[in-house]
N, C-alpha and C positions, 0 to 999 in steps of 0.2 A: 881815763876820762870816758864818759859813756857807758859804762860797763855796770850791768846791774846789780844790784846786793842781793836779792832773790828774785825768784819765779815761782809761778803757780801755774798750775793745768786744771781744767775744769773738764766733765763728763770720762773721765780716763777709769779704764776697769783695770783690776788685778792684773791680766797680762799686760796692757798698757804701760802699766806703773813699772813693772817689773822689767821690761823692754828699756823703758826710759833711764832707771835705776842703774842697770849693767852697763849703760854707754855715757852717761852725765858724768861731769866733774861737780855739777852743784846740784844735789838733788832739791827737788821743790818745795817750796816751804807750807804750800798750801792746795790743797785739793776743793774745788766746788762741784758739788754732784748734788743731785736731788737726792733728799732725805726727808723723812714725814714719817708719822705713825703707820700708814699704810706700805711703805716702801722704805725700810730700815736699812736695809744695805750691812749689815751686822760684820758679814764678815770682812768687807772693803774697809769699814771703818778700822776694826780691829789691826788690819795691816798697814794701813796707813800709821794707827799711832805705834805700833812697831818699829815702824821706818822714820817716826820721829815728822809725820807729815800733817797738821792739820787740817781739820774737818769744814769745811765752811758749807753751811745747808743750803742748796739751792729749792726753790719751793716747799721751805716748810711747812708752811699752811696745804699743800697737795693742791690738786687743780680742782677748780671749784665744783667740777662734775662730779664730785666724789664724794660732797657732802661731809667732808672734815669735819664742820664747825657744827653739825647737825649730830655728829657721832652722840650716844647715849654715854659710851663709856667714857669719851674724854669729857662729856659735861659735866659728869657725876666726879671726877680727879678735879675741873675746875671749882667748883662749887664748895669740895671741900676744903678748896683753898681761897678761897672768897674770888676768884678771877673769871674772865671768860674766856671760854676756849681758845680765844684766838692769842 
């Protein structure tokens, strides 16, 4: 009773995950981290995938001051699919 069936972590780096995985009995099922077109963190995502850890994007639309929704390339991609950049 009271035992967790799954755990998650947030804002961990690859080093943090390696340390955790080296000492835990139950690996995290999910990691929440900042991921968006201007900050893709490809290496960390690939590492998580290789360990079976699901990635959940935090701030997928980036920070408002970055102008992600006004990006011309993303606007063209969205238009080609008949959707908004959001």
